[in-house]
C-alpha positions, 0 to 999 in steps of 0.5 A, a space after each residue: 174252351 167254351 165249357 172252360 169259360 163257363 166253369 170260370 162264369 159260374 164260380 164268379 157269380 154275382 150275388 142277385 143275377 143269373 149266370 152268364 147268358 149265352 145264346 141257343 145255337 140257333 141263334 144269329 151270333 155276330 162276333 165284333 171282331 177288331 184284331 186284338 186278342 181279346 175279341 180274338 178269344 170272345 170269337 173262338 168261344 162262339 166260333 162253333 155256333 152254325 150260324 156265328 159270323 164276325 165283323 170288323 168296323 172301319 171307323 177311321 182312314 187315312 183319307 180323312 187325316 190332313 197328313 200322310 201316314 207313312 207306315 201302314 194304318 192300324 185298320 189295315 193290320 188290324 183287318 189283316 188279322 181279323 181275316 187270318 183269325 176268321 180262315 183260322 176259326 172258320 168264320 165268316 167276316 165281314 167289314 163294314 165302314 162307319 168312318 162318315 159316322 164315327 167322324 160325324 158324330 165321334 171326331 167332330 163333336 170331341 174337336 169342338 169340345 177342345 175348343 171351347 176349352 173342355 176334356 171330352 173322351 172319343 172312347 166313349 162316344 165311340 162306343 156310344 154312337 159308332 159300336 152300339 149304335 150305327 152298328 146295332 142299327 146295321 145289325 138290326 137291318 140285315 138281321 131283324 130287331 132282336 134276332 141276333 146277339 153281339 158278342 165283343 171282347 169288352 171287359 164288362 158283364 151283362 147278367 139278368 137280376 133274378 127278382 127284377 128279370 132286367 140285363 144290367 151292365 156291372 163292372 169286369 170281374 178283372 178291375 185293372 181292365 175293366 171297361 164298364 166305364 167305357 160303356 156307361 152311355 150306351 143305349 140299354 134297350 141292346 143288353 138282352 142281346 149283349 154278351 161280354 165274356 171277357 167280362 167274366 175272365 182276367 187278361 192273363 187267363 185270357 191270354 193263356 186262352 189265346 196261346 192253348 188254342 193257338 190263336 194268331 193273335 195270341 201274341 199281340 200287343 194291347 193297343 195304346 191309345 187311340 188308332 188315329 193318333 198311332 197312326 200319325 206322324 205325331 204320336 203325342 196326342 197334342 201333336 195331333 190336335 194342333 192340325 185340326 185346332 187353331 192356336 188360340 194363345 192365352 196366358 198362364 197365370 196365377 191368381 192370389 188370394 187377393 185376386 191379383 193376377 200374375 202372368 207366367 207365360 202363354 198356352 198355344 190354346 184352352 185344348 193344350 191341357 186339362 185339369 189336374 196336368 202337370 205343366 212345365 213348357 211355356 212358362 218361367 216360374 223363378 224357381 229360386 225364390 222358394 215361393 215357387 219352387 217345385 211342379 206346377 199344374 192347371 187348377 182352372 181354365 177361363 173360356 171368358 179370358 182365355 187363361 190357364 190358372 196354375 197352383 203349385 204342387 199335385 195335391 194342391 187344395 184348389 185341385 180339389 172339390 166334393 161337388 160336382 155337376 153333370 148333364 144329360 145323364 144317359 140312363 142305362 134302362 128306363 129313366 124312371 126304374 134307373 131313377 129309383 135304382 139310384 134313390 135306394 142306392 143311395 138310402 143304402 149308402 151304396 150309391 157311388 161315382 167314377 169320372 176316370 175309367 179305372 179309379 175305384 168308384 167314390 161313394 156319394 153322399 147326396 145327389 139332386 135332380 135339377 132338370 137334365 142337371 144332376 149335382 153330386 156331393 162326394 164323401 170326400 174332395 175328389 181331384 181334378 174332375 174336368 168339365 167334358 169328361 163323363 162321371 158315371 153312377 154305380 150302384 155297388 157293381 152296376 152302372 147306372 148311366 153318366 153323364 158330362 161333368 159341367 
């Protein structure tokens, strides 16, 4: 199976990069196993290595939630699947608990961001602080720094640049599953030891490999959404947030060109909607009046007055802008080297940005830095760029880093 994977990977070589790096068989190989089909196939590819071990991270449990969970928690289901897979492959698997780290570094900051009316991304935070943060520290202590390779099931690629010999993070080969956006905040120091085999494959190929190997997880459905939401009594994210955030009712308004405001309803808190979202509950626009017929969308949130501004039509010009400000940019590599790469990519017309995970990266025509802030100008206006979300910079397929939208 490893030979089949290598054939596929070599046939998909990215110009300017060497083929996928596979660690030597005498190396310590740690496989992050989640219980899903992607990490299961990744584990199967390296199970025959003498020093291969699996690690399962428990980052959330119902003990942290404010309500009881009737069904079996997802972490228990996934751990059972991981243990079964480990037995099937003959790979020892260790279970580690990073609940407190997830709570402090990911969950609580997420709640604070929502409470301030911003739209955070907990998946990016989890990768930065837990999966490639706390786990890295744990493995460094256990095996020694630079004395192991970490294999995960993410759909992204880590390749060595032929000219500079640096390891770069690149978009996955299969655009429908590319997860490089979610990895744009990780510490670049781990890249030489990170192996992402799924980034060279398509999802159908991964499913075929899993079935060919008769893996216990071959037909397991992909996880949808965030685990702690899926296993709460409320499957909708807003319902879940209501248990952690205090309602701060405010007005839903329209604003005329003259500045005149009209109140059409109320909201539970700025966290209850994000920019570009369709709004319906809690407002009563006079649909009989042709000026107010159709769907309405959130165009602005005003923390100072606790107001949500709405506009008519999904493509309303007020939902679009061509400039963006990002802060606290995380360089995926040495800052000086990345700054140079950003400048050169801009000069070549190859600098792109994406502010949603699976969107096609959009070209930039300028970028200016002011202290820790990046000021971007897009080639064309972009819809609903929500503060709190992350904007990722790319040079062709290479991920240069990201920062939160201001």
